[in-house]
N, CA, C, O and the ligand as a Tripos MOL2 file, in Angstrom:
@<TRIPOS>MOLECULE
protein
  265   263    67     0     0
PROTEIN
NO_CHARGES

@<TRIPOS>ATOM
      1 N         103.4840  123.8140   93.6630 N.3       1 MET1
      2 CA        102.7680  124.4080   92.5220 C.3       1 MET1
      3 C         102.0020  123.3320   91.7600 C.2       1 MET1
      4 O         102.5780  122.3210   91.3610 O.2       1 MET1
      5 N         100.7320  123.5450   91.5620 N.am      2 GLN2
      6 CA         99.9190  122.5840   90.8390 C.3       2 GLN2
      7 C          99.9550  122.8820   89.3490 C.2       2 GLN2
      8 O          99.5320  123.9480   88.9030 O.2       2 GLN2
      9 N         100.4590  121.9370   88.5980 N.am      3 ILE3
     10 CA        100.5570  122.1460   87.1570 C.3       3 ILE3
     11 C          99.4900  121.3270   86.4360 C.2       3 ILE3
     12 O          99.6320  120.1180   86.2510 O.2       3 ILE3
     13 N          98.4420  121.9980   86.0430 N.am      4 ALA4
     14 CA         97.4460  121.4210   85.1350 C.3       4 ALA4
     15 C          96.9400  120.0630   85.5840 C.2       4 ALA4
     16 O          96.7150  119.1710   84.7660 O.2       4 ALA4
     17 N          96.7660  119.9140   86.8670 N.am      5 ASN5
     18 CA         96.3070  118.6280   87.3510 C.3       5 ASN5
     19 C          94.8760  118.3410   86.9270 C.2       5 ASN5
     20 O          94.5430  117.2300   86.5150 O.2       5 ASN5
     21 N          94.0490  119.3490   87.0340 N.am      6 LYS6
     22 CA         92.6520  119.1660   86.6610 C.3       6 LYS6
     23 C          92.3220  119.9130   85.3730 C.2       6 LYS6
     24 O          91.1590  120.1570   85.0520 O.2       6 LYS6
     25 N          93.3740  120.2650   84.6490 N.am      7 ARG7
     26 CA         93.1470  120.9840   83.4030 C.3       7 ARG7
     27 C          93.4150  120.0770   82.2170 C.2       7 ARG7
     28 O          94.3730  119.3030   82.2080 O.2       7 ARG7
     29 N          92.5710  120.1840   81.2370 N.am      8 ILE8
     30 CA         92.7800  119.4150   80.0180 C.3       8 ILE8
     31 C          92.6370  120.3370   78.8150 C.2       8 ILE8
     32 O          92.0260  121.4020   78.9010 O.2       8 ILE8
     33 N          93.1980  119.9210   77.7150 N.am      9 CYS9
     34 CA         93.1200  120.6940   76.4920 C.3       9 CYS9
     35 C          91.6850  120.7220   75.9930 C.2       9 CYS9
     36 O          91.0190  119.6880   75.9380 O.2       9 CYS9
     37 N          91.2110  121.9090   75.6290 N.am     10 GLY10
     38 CA         89.8390  122.0390   75.1520 C.3      10 GLY10
     39 C          89.6580  121.5390   73.7460 C.2      10 GLY10
     40 O          88.5300  121.3580   73.2890 O.2      10 GLY10
     41 N          90.7630  121.3090   73.0450 N.am     11 ARG11
     42 CA         90.6670  120.8740   71.6520 C.3      11 ARG11
     43 C          90.7990  119.3610   71.5260 C.2      11 ARG11
     44 O          89.9640  118.7060   70.9030 O.2      11 ARG11
     45 N          91.8570  118.8100   72.1250 N.am     12 CYS12
     46 CA         92.0850  117.3750   71.9410 C.3      12 CYS12
     47 C          91.8900  116.5840   73.2320 C.2      12 CYS12
     48 O          91.9030  115.3540   73.2080 O.2      12 CYS12
     49 N          91.7090  117.2750   74.3580 N.am     13 GLY13
     50 CA         91.4410  116.5780   75.6030 C.3      13 GLY13
     51 C          92.6790  116.0220   76.2760 C.2      13 GLY13
     52 O          92.5780  115.2640   77.2410 O.2      13 GLY13
     53 N          93.8520  116.3950   75.7710 N.am     14 SER14
     54 CA         95.0910  115.8940   76.3520 C.3      14 SER14
     55 C          95.3640  116.5570   77.6970 C.2      14 SER14
     56 O          95.0060  117.7100   77.9330 O.2      14 SER14
     57 N          96.0040  115.7940   78.5610 N.am     15 ARG15
     58 CA         96.3790  116.3490   79.8540 C.3      15 ARG15
     59 C          97.8260  116.8170   79.8610 C.2      15 ARG15
     60 O          98.3240  117.3140   80.8710 O.2      15 ARG15
     61 N          98.4860  116.6570   78.7440 N.am     16 ASN16
     62 CA         99.8710  117.0990   78.6510 C.3      16 ASN16
     63 C          99.9200  118.5920   78.3620 C.2      16 ASN16
     64 O          99.9330  119.0210   77.2080 O.2      16 ASN16
     65 N          99.9470  119.3640   79.4240 N.am     17 LEU17
     66 CA         99.9380  120.8060   79.2730 C.3      17 LEU17
     67 C         101.1930  121.4020   79.8920 C.2      17 LEU17
     68 O         101.6810  120.9350   80.9210 O.2      17 LEU17
     69 N         101.6990  122.4280   79.2540 N.am     18 ILE18
     70 CA        102.8400  123.1330   79.8200 C.3      18 ILE18
     71 C         102.5460  124.6220   79.7970 C.2      18 ILE18
     72 O         101.7790  125.1100   78.9680 O.2      18 ILE18
     73 N         103.1680  125.3280   80.7180 N.am     19 SER19
     74 CA        103.0530  126.7790   80.6730 C.3      19 SER19
     75 C         104.2220  127.3290   79.8620 C.2      19 SER19
     76 O         105.3870  127.2080   80.2390 O.2      19 SER19
     77 N         103.8660  127.9320   78.7470 N.am     20 ASP20
     78 CA        104.8700  128.4260   77.8120 C.3      20 ASP20
     79 C         105.3980  129.7820   78.2650 C.2      20 ASP20
     80 O         104.6520  130.7540   78.3860 O.2      20 ASP20
     81 N         106.6980  129.8190   78.5090 N.am     21 ARG21
     82 CA        107.2820  131.0760   78.9850 C.3      21 ARG21
     83 C         107.2880  132.1350   77.8990 C.2      21 ARG21
     84 O         107.1790  133.3270   78.1860 O.2      21 ARG21
     85 N         107.4160  131.7060   76.6650 N.am     22 SER22
     86 CA        107.4370  132.6780   75.5670 C.3      22 SER22
     87 C         106.0770  133.3300   75.3740 C.2      22 SER22
     88 O         105.9610  134.3720   74.7280 O.2      22 SER22
     89 N         105.0640  132.7170   75.9340 N.am     23 LEU23
     90 CA        103.7150  133.2910   75.8420 C.3      23 LEU23
     91 C         103.2970  133.9000   77.1710 C.2      23 LEU23
     92 O         102.1100  134.0880   77.4390 O.2      23 LEU23
     93 N         104.2870  134.2030   77.9940 N.am     24 GLY24
     94 CA        103.9960  134.8360   79.2690 C.3      24 GLY24
     95 C         103.3980  133.8910   80.2810 C.2      24 GLY24
     96 O         102.5560  134.2860   81.0870 O.2      24 GLY24
     97 N         103.8320  132.6290   80.2460 N.am     25 GLY25
     98 CA        103.3300  131.6650   81.2140 C.3      25 GLY25
     99 C         101.9640  131.1220   80.8870 C.2      25 GLY25
    100 O         101.3190  130.4880   81.7220 O.2      25 GLY25
    101 N         101.5260  131.3690   79.6840 N.am     26 LYS26
    102 CA        100.2280  130.8700   79.2620 C.3      26 LYS26
    103 C         100.2920  129.3560   79.0900 C.2      26 LYS26
    104 O         101.2760  128.8220   78.5800 O.2      26 LYS26
    105 N          99.2460  128.6780   79.5150 N.am     27 ILE27
    106 CA         99.2440  127.2220   79.4370 C.3      27 ILE27
    107 C          98.8070  126.7750   78.0490 C.2      27 ILE27
    108 O          97.7450  127.1530   77.5540 O.2      27 ILE27
    109 N          99.6550  125.9650   77.4420 N.am     28 VAL28
    110 CA         99.3330  125.4420   76.1180 C.3      28 VAL28
    111 C          99.4250  123.9170   76.1330 C.2      28 VAL28
    112 O         100.0930  123.3200   76.9780 O.2      28 VAL28
    113 N          98.7470  123.3220   75.1910 N.am     29 CYS29
    114 CA         98.7480  121.8710   75.0680 C.3      29 CYS29
    115 C         100.0210  121.4160   74.3660 C.2      29 CYS29
    116 O         100.4360  122.0090   73.3710 O.2      29 CYS29
    117 N         100.6320  120.3720   74.8850 N.am     30 VAL30
    118 CA        101.8490  119.8380   74.2630 C.3      30 VAL30
    119 C         101.5170  119.1230   72.9660 C.2      30 VAL30
    120 O         102.2850  119.1590   72.0040 O.2      30 VAL30
    121 N         100.3800  118.4830   72.9550 N.am     31 LYS31
    122 CA         99.9930  117.6360   71.8340 C.3      31 LYS31
    123 C          99.6180  118.4400   70.5890 C.2      31 LYS31
    124 O         100.1380  118.1870   69.5030 O.2      31 LYS31
    125 N          98.7210  119.4030   70.7500 N.am     32 CYS32
    126 CA         98.2350  120.1150   69.5710 C.3      32 CYS32
    127 C          98.5740  121.5950   69.5950 C.2      32 CYS32
    128 O          98.2830  122.3130   68.6380 O.2      32 CYS32
    129 N          99.1880  122.0620   70.6790 N.am     33 GLY33
    130 CA         99.6240  123.4500   70.7160 C.3      33 GLY33
    131 C          98.5190  124.4430   70.9880 C.2      33 GLY33
    132 O          98.7350  125.6520   70.9080 O.2      33 GLY33
    133 N          97.3350  123.9470   71.3070 N.am     34 SER34
    134 CA         96.2140  124.8290   71.5730 C.3      34 SER34
    135 C          96.3470  125.5010   72.9350 C.2      34 SER34
    136 O          96.8310  124.8990   73.8940 O.2      34 SER34
    137 N          95.9150  126.7460   73.0060 N.am     35 SER35
    138 CA         95.9260  127.4460   74.2920 C.3      35 SER35
    139 C          94.5330  127.4750   74.8880 C.2      35 SER35
    140 O          94.2880  128.1380   75.8960 O.2      35 SER35
    141 N          93.6210  126.7480   74.2550 N.am     36 PHE36
    142 CA         92.2570  126.6490   74.7760 C.3      36 PHE36
    143 C          92.2190  125.5270   75.8040 C.2      36 PHE36
    144 O          92.1040  124.3470   75.4720 O.2      36 PHE36
    145 N          92.3200  125.9350   77.0530 N.am     37 ILE37
    146 CA         92.3910  124.9680   78.1340 C.3      37 ILE37
    147 C          91.1140  125.0340   78.9500 C.2      37 ILE37
    148 O          90.6140  126.1160   79.2590 O.2      37 ILE37
    149 N          90.6080  123.9010   79.2860 N.am     38 LYS38
    150 CA         89.4360  123.8790   80.1540 C.3      38 LYS38
    151 C          89.7060  122.9990   81.3560 C.2      38 LYS38
    152 O          90.5400  122.0950   81.3040 O.2      38 LYS38
    153 N          89.0070  123.2640   82.4190 N.am     39 THR39
    154 CA         89.1370  122.4110   83.5910 C.3      39 THR39
    155 C          88.2310  121.2120   83.4110 C.2      39 THR39
    156 O          87.1220  121.3340   82.8900 O.2      39 THR39
    157 N          88.6950  120.0760   83.8330 N.am     40 SER40
    158 CA         87.9210  118.8620   83.6540 C.3      40 SER40
    159 C          86.7690  118.8220   84.6400 C.2      40 SER40
    160 O          86.9720  118.7470   85.8520 O.2      40 SER40
    161 N          85.5680  118.8730   84.1110 N.am     41 GLY41
    162 CA         84.3830  118.8330   84.9560 C.3      41 GLY41
    163 C          83.9160  117.4120   85.1740 C.2      41 GLY41
    164 O          84.6040  116.4520   84.8280 O.2      41 GLY41
    165 N          82.7440  117.2950   85.7490 N.am     42 LEU42
    166 CA         82.2220  115.9700   86.0440 C.3      42 LEU42
    167 C          81.6110  115.3080   84.8190 C.2      42 LEU42
    168 O          81.5450  114.0820   84.7320 O.2      42 LEU42
    169 N          81.1720  116.1140   83.8880 N.am     43 LEU43
    170 CA         80.4450  115.5520   82.7540 C.3      43 LEU43
    171 C          81.1410  115.8410   81.4280 C.2      43 LEU43
    172 O          80.4840  116.1420   80.4320 O.2      43 LEU43
    173 N          82.4470  115.7510   81.4140 N.am     44 ASN44
    174 CA         83.1180  115.9150   80.1300 C.3      44 ASN44
    175 C          83.2460  114.5670   79.4310 C.2      44 ASN44
    176 O          82.8900  113.5300   79.9910 O.2      44 ASN44
    177 N          83.7480  114.5890   78.2280 N.am     45 SER45
    178 CA         83.7920  113.3800   77.4160 C.3      45 SER45
    179 C          84.7340  112.3400   78.0030 C.2      45 SER45
    180 O          84.5170  111.1380   77.8510 O.2      45 SER45
    181 N          85.7810  112.8060   78.6740 N.am     46 ASN46
    182 CA         86.7270  111.8670   79.2690 C.3      46 ASN46
    183 C          86.0450  111.0110   80.3240 C.2      46 ASN46
    184 O          86.2570  109.8000   80.3930 O.2      46 ASN46
    185 N          85.2150  111.6640   81.1520 N.am     47 ASN47
    186 CA         84.5230  110.9210   82.1880 C.3      47 ASN47
    187 C          83.4920  109.9800   81.5860 C.2      47 ASN47
    188 O          83.2680  108.8780   82.0870 O.2      47 ASN47
    189 N          82.8720  110.4300   80.5060 N.am     48 ARG48
    190 CA         81.9010  109.5750   79.8410 C.3      48 ARG48
    191 C          82.5880  108.3200   79.3120 C.2      48 ARG48
    192 O          82.0560  107.2150   79.4210 O.2      48 ARG48
    193 N          83.7670  108.5020   78.7400 N.am     49 ASN49
    194 CA         84.5490  107.3570   78.2780 C.3      49 ASN49
    195 C          84.9220  106.4550   79.4330 C.2      49 ASN49
    196 O          84.9220  105.2300   79.3150 O.2      49 ASN49
    197 N          85.2390  107.0820   80.5510 N.am     50 PHE50
    198 CA         85.6160  106.3210   81.7340 C.3      50 PHE50
    199 C          84.4620  105.4590   82.2210 C.2      50 PHE50
    200 O          84.6500  104.2910   82.5590 O.2      50 PHE50
    201 N          83.2680  106.0390   82.2560 N.am     51 TYR51
    202 CA         82.1010  105.2830   82.7010 C.3      51 TYR51
    203 C          81.7740  104.1680   81.7210 C.2      51 TYR51
    204 O          81.3480  103.0850   82.1210 O.2      51 TYR51
    205 N          81.9740  104.4380   80.4380 N.am     52 TYR52
    206 CA         81.7370  103.4430   79.4050 C.3      52 TYR52
    207 C          82.6730  102.2630   79.6050 C.2      52 TYR52
    208 O          82.2700  101.1040   79.5100 O.2      52 TYR52
    209 N          83.9310  102.5820   79.8830 N.am     53 LEU53
    210 CA         84.9440  101.5560   80.1370 C.3      53 LEU53
    211 C          84.5760  100.7630   81.3880 C.2      53 LEU53
    212 O          84.7010   99.5390   81.4300 O.2      53 LEU53
    213 N          84.1220  101.4870   82.3970 N.am     54 LEU54
    214 CA         83.7360  100.8630   83.6610 C.3      54 LEU54
    215 C          82.5810   99.8900   83.4410 C.2      54 LEU54
    216 O          82.5410   98.8060   84.0240 O.2      54 LEU54
    217 N          81.6460  100.2990   82.5910 N.am     55 LEU55
    218 CA         80.4840   99.4660   82.2770 C.3      55 LEU55
    219 C          80.9200   98.1800   81.5890 C.2      55 LEU55
    220 O          80.4310   97.0950   81.9030 O.2      55 LEU55
    221 N          81.8500   98.3200   80.6430 N.am     56 ILE56
    222 CA         82.3670   97.1560   79.9230 C.3      56 ILE56
    223 C          83.0560   96.2020   80.9000 C.2      56 ILE56
    224 O          82.8620   94.9870   80.8500 O.2      56 ILE56
    225 N          83.8600   96.7800   81.7840 N.am     57 LEU57
    226 CA         84.5620   95.9650   82.7780 C.3      57 LEU57
    227 C          83.5660   95.2460   83.6820 C.2      57 LEU57
    228 O          83.7700   94.0890   84.0490 O.2      57 LEU57
    229 N          82.4890   95.9430   84.0360 N.am     58 LEU58
    230 CA         81.4570   95.3720   84.8970 C.3      58 LEU58
    231 C          80.7890   94.1890   84.2100 C.2      58 LEU58
    232 O          80.5440   93.1560   84.8330 O.2      58 LEU58
    233 N          80.4920   94.3500   82.9030 N.am     59 VAL59
    234 CA         79.8680   93.2770   82.1300 C.3      59 VAL59
    235 C          80.8060   92.0760   82.0600 C.2      59 VAL59
    236 O          80.3800   90.9390   82.2630 O.2      59 VAL59
    237 N          82.0710   92.3230   81.7750 N.am     60 ILE60
    238 CA         83.0600   91.2460   81.7130 C.3      60 ILE60
    239 C          83.1440   90.5390   83.0640 C.2      60 ILE60
    240 O          83.2030   89.3120   83.1450 O.2      60 ILE60
    241 N          83.1470   91.3440   84.1130 N.am     61 PHE61
    242 CA         83.2170   90.8260   85.4730 C.3      61 PHE61
    243 C          82.0380   89.9000   85.7660 C.2      61 PHE61
    244 O          82.2080   88.8230   86.3370 O.2      61 PHE61
    245 N          80.8280   90.3400   85.3630 N.am     62 LEU62
    246 CA         79.6330   89.5560   85.5850 C.3      62 LEU62
    247 C          79.6730   88.2580   84.7810 C.2      62 LEU62
    248 O          79.2720   87.2030   85.2720 O.2      62 LEU62
    249 N          80.1510   88.3430   83.5620 N.am     63 VAL63
    250 CA         80.2490   87.1590   82.7070 C.3      63 VAL63
    251 C          81.2020   86.1390   83.3200 C.2      63 VAL63
    252 O          80.9460   84.9350   83.2880 O.2      63 VAL63
    253 N          82.2970   86.6310   83.8750 N.am     64 VAL64
    254 CA         83.2830   85.7430   84.4870 C.3      64 VAL64
    255 C          82.6820   85.0660   85.7240 C.2      64 VAL64
    256 O          82.9280   83.8840   85.9650 O.2      64 VAL64
    257 N          81.9190   85.7910   86.4850 N.am     65 ILE65
    258 CA         81.3030   85.2390   87.7100 C.3      65 ILE65
    259 C          80.2420   84.1980   87.3560 C.2      65 ILE65
    260 O          80.1900   83.1240   87.9550 O.2      65 ILE65
    261 N          79.3910   84.5290   86.3720 N.am     66 ILE66
    262 CA         78.3130   83.6150   85.9790 C.3      66 ILE66
    263 C          78.8840   82.5280   85.0900 C.2      66 ILE66
    264 O          78.1500   81.6480   84.6430 O.2      66 ILE66
    265 ZN         95.5130  119.6480   72.7070 Zn       67 ZN67
@<TRIPOS>BOND
     1     1     2 1
     2     2     3 1
     3     3     4 2
     4     3     5 am
     5     5     6 1
     6     6     7 1
     7     7     8 2
     8     7     9 am
     9     9    10 1
    10    10    11 1
    11    11    12 2
    12    11    13 am
    13    13    14 1
    14    14    15 1
    15    15    16 2
    16    15    17 am
    17    17    18 1
    18    18    19 1
    19    19    20 2
    20    19    21 am
    21    21    22 1
    22    22    23 1
    23    23    24 2
    24    23    25 am
    25    25    26 1
    26    26    27 1
    27    27    28 2
    28    27    29 am
    29    29    30 1
    30    30    31 1
    31    31    32 2
    32    31    33 am
    33    33    34 1
    34    34    35 1
    35    35    36 2
    36    35    37 am
    37    37    38 1
    38    38    39 1
    39    39    40 2
    40    39    41 am
    41    41    42 1
    42    42    43 1
    43    43    44 2
    44    43    45 am
    45    45    46 1
    46    46    47 1
    47    47    48 2
    48    47    49 am
    49    49    50 1
    50    50    51 1
    51    51    52 2
    52    51    53 am
    53    53    54 1
    54    54    55 1
    55    55    56 2
    56    55    57 am
    57    57    58 1
    58    58    59 1
    59    59    60 2
    60    59    61 am
    61    61    62 1
    62    62    63 1
    63    63    64 2
    64    63    65 am
    65    65    66 1
    66    66    67 1
    67    67    68 2
    68    67    69 am
    69    69    70 1
    70    70    71 1
    71    71    72 2
    72    71    73 am
    73    73    74 1
    74    74    75 1
    75    75    76 2
    76    75    77 am
    77    77    78 1
    78    78    79 1
    79    79    80 2
    80    79    81 am
    81    81    82 1
    82    82    83 1
    83    83    84 2
    84    83    85 am
    85    85    86 1
    86    86    87 1
    87    87    88 2
    88    87    89 am
    89    89    90 1
    90    90    91 1
    91    91    92 2
    92    91    93 am
    93    93    94 1
    94    94    95 1
    95    95    96 2
    96    95    97 am
    97    97    98 1
    98    98    99 1
    99    99   100 2
   100    99   101 am
   101   101   102 1
   102   102   103 1
   103   103   104 2
   104   103   105 am
   105   105   106 1
   106   106   107 1
   107   107   108 2
   108   107   109 am
   109   109   110 1
   110   110   111 1
   111   111   112 2
   112   111   113 am
   113   113   114 1
   114   114   115 1
   115   115   116 2
   116   115   117 am
   117   117   118 1
   118   118   119 1
   119   119   120 2
   120   119   121 am
   121   121   122 1
   122   122   123 1
   123   123   124 2
   124   123   125 am
   125   125   126 1
   126   126   127 1
   127   127   128 2
   128   127   129 am
   129   129   130 1
   130   130   131 1
   131   131   132 2
   132   131   133 am
   133   133   134 1
   134   134   135 1
   135   135   136 2
   136   135   137 am
   137   137   138 1
   138   138   139 1
   139   139   140 2
   140   139   141 am
   141   141   142 1
   142   142   143 1
   143   143   144 2
   144   143   145 am
   145   145   146 1
   146   146   147 1
   147   147   148 2
   148   147   149 am
   149   149   150 1
   150   150   151 1
   151   151   152 2
   152   151   153 am
   153   153   154 1
   154   154   155 1
   155   155   156 2
   156   155   157 am
   157   157   158 1
   158   158   159 1
   159   159   160 2
   160   159   161 am
   161   161   162 1
   162   162   163 1
   163   163   164 2
   164   163   165 am
   165   165   166 1
   166   166   167 1
   167   167   168 2
   168   167   169 am
   169   169   170 1
   170   170   171 1
   171   171   172 2
   172   171   173 am
   173   173   174 1
   174   174   175 1
   175   175   176 2
   176   175   177 am
   177   177   178 1
   178   178   179 1
   179   179   180 2
   180   179   181 am
   181   181   182 1
   182   182   183 1
   183   183   184 2
   184   183   185 am
   185   185   186 1
   186   186   187 1
   187   187   188 2
   188   187   189 am
   189   189   190 1
   190   190   191 1
   191   191   192 2
   192   191   193 am
   193   193   194 1
   194   194   195 1
   195   195   196 2
   196   195   197 am
   197   197   198 1
   198   198   199 1
   199   199   200 2
   200   199   201 am
   201   201   202 1
   202   202   203 1
   203   203   204 2
   204   203   205 am
   205   205   206 1
   206   206   207 1
   207   207   208 2
   208   207   209 am
   209   209   210 1
   210   210   211 1
   211   211   212 2
   212   211   213 am
   213   213   214 1
   214   214   215 1
   215   215   216 2
   216   215   217 am
   217   217   218 1
   218   218   219 1
   219   219   220 2
   220   219   221 am
   221   221   222 1
   222   222   223 1
   223   223   224 2
   224   223   225 am
   225   225   226 1
   226   226   227 1
   227   227   228 2
   228   227   229 am
   229   229   230 1
   230   230   231 1
   231   231   232 2
   232   231   233 am
   233   233   234 1
   234   234   235 1
   235   235   236 2
   236   235   237 am
   237   237   238 1
   238   238   239 1
   239   239   240 2
   240   239   241 am
   241   241   242 1
   242   242   243 1
   243   243   244 2
   244   243   245 am
   245   245   246 1
   246   246   247 1
   247   247   248 2
   248   247   249 am
   249   249   250 1
   250   250   251 1
   251   251   252 2
   252   251   253 am
   253   253   254 1
   254   254   255 1
   255   255   256 2
   256   255   257 am
   257   257   258 1
   258   258   259 1
   259   259   260 2
   260   259   261 am
   261   261   262 1
   262   262   263 1
   263   263   264 2
@<TRIPOS>SUBSTRUCTURE
     1 MET1         2 RESIDUE 1 A MET
     2 GLN2         6 RESIDUE 1 A GLN
     3 ILE3        10 RESIDUE 1 A ILE
     4 ALA4        14 RESIDUE 1 A ALA
     5 ASN5        18 RESIDUE 1 A ASN
     6 LYS6        22 RESIDUE 1 A LYS
     7 ARG7        26 RESIDUE 1 A ARG
     8 ILE8        30 RESIDUE 1 A ILE
     9 CYS9        34 RESIDUE 1 A CYS
    10 GLY10       38 RESIDUE 1 A GLY
    11 ARG11       42 RESIDUE 1 A ARG
    12 CYS12       46 RESIDUE 1 A CYS
    13 GLY13       50 RESIDUE 1 A GLY
    14 SER14       54 RESIDUE 1 A SER
    15 ARG15       58 RESIDUE 1 A ARG
    16 ASN16       62 RESIDUE 1 A ASN
    17 LEU17       66 RESIDUE 1 A LEU
    18 ILE18       70 RESIDUE 1 A ILE
    19 SER19       74 RESIDUE 1 A SER
    20 ASP20       78 RESIDUE 1 A ASP
    21 ARG21       82 RESIDUE 1 A ARG
    22 SER22       86 RESIDUE 1 A SER
    23 LEU23       90 RESIDUE 1 A LEU
    24 GLY24       94 RESIDUE 1 A GLY
    25 GLY25       98 RESIDUE 1 A GLY
    26 LYS26      102 RESIDUE 1 A LYS
    27 ILE27      106 RESIDUE 1 A ILE
    28 VAL28      110 RESIDUE 1 A VAL
    29 CYS29      114 RESIDUE 1 A CYS
    30 VAL30      118 RESIDUE 1 A VAL
    31 LYS31      122 RESIDUE 1 A LYS
    32 CYS32      126 RESIDUE 1 A CYS
    33 GLY33      130 RESIDUE 1 A GLY
    34 SER34      134 RESIDUE 1 A SER
    35 SER35      138 RESIDUE 1 A SER
    36 PHE36      142 RESIDUE 1 A PHE
    37 ILE37      146 RESIDUE 1 A ILE
    38 LYS38      150 RESIDUE 1 A LYS
    39 THR39      154 RESIDUE 1 A THR
    40 SER40      158 RESIDUE 1 A SER
    41 GLY41      162 RESIDUE 1 A GLY
    42 LEU42      166 RESIDUE 1 A LEU
    43 LEU43      170 RESIDUE 1 A LEU
    44 ASN44      174 RESIDUE 1 A ASN
    45 SER45      178 RESIDUE 1 A SER
    46 ASN46      182 RESIDUE 1 A ASN
    47 ASN47      186 RESIDUE 1 A ASN
    48 ARG48      190 RESIDUE 1 A ARG
    49 ASN49      194 RESIDUE 1 A ASN
    50 PHE50      198 RESIDUE 1 A PHE
    51 TYR51      202 RESIDUE 1 A TYR
    52 TYR52      206 RESIDUE 1 A TYR
    53 LEU53      210 RESIDUE 1 A LEU
    54 LEU54      214 RESIDUE 1 A LEU
    55 LEU55      218 RESIDUE 1 A LEU
    56 ILE56      222 RESIDUE 1 A ILE
    57 LEU57      226 RESIDUE 1 A LEU
    58 LEU58      230 RESIDUE 1 A LEU
    59 VAL59      234 RESIDUE 1 A VAL
    60 ILE60      238 RESIDUE 1 A ILE
    61 PHE61      242 RESIDUE 1 A PHE
    62 LEU62      246 RESIDUE 1 A LEU
    63 VAL63      250 RESIDUE 1 A VAL
    64 VAL64      254 RESIDUE 1 A VAL
    65 ILE65      258 RESIDUE 1 A ILE
    66 ILE66      262 RESIDUE 1 A ILE
    67 ZN67       265 GROUP 0 **** ****
C-alpha cells in the first residue's frame, strides 16, 4: 500500500500525512491538520526550492574547483 508517497499537504507542504480513520480514511496532514492534500507535481514550490538549493551547491562546487 502506497501511503502518501507523492502527496503533500496543500497548506504547509508537509509530507507527513496520515489517513485518519475517524474521518473515514481521509488523508490529513500531521503537521497542520489540513485535509487539503495535493499531489506533488513537477513545478511546485518544493521542487523550486530544490532547484534553488541545487544551484547554490553548483556555485559552491564551482568556487571550490576554481
Ligand atoms: Zn499541512
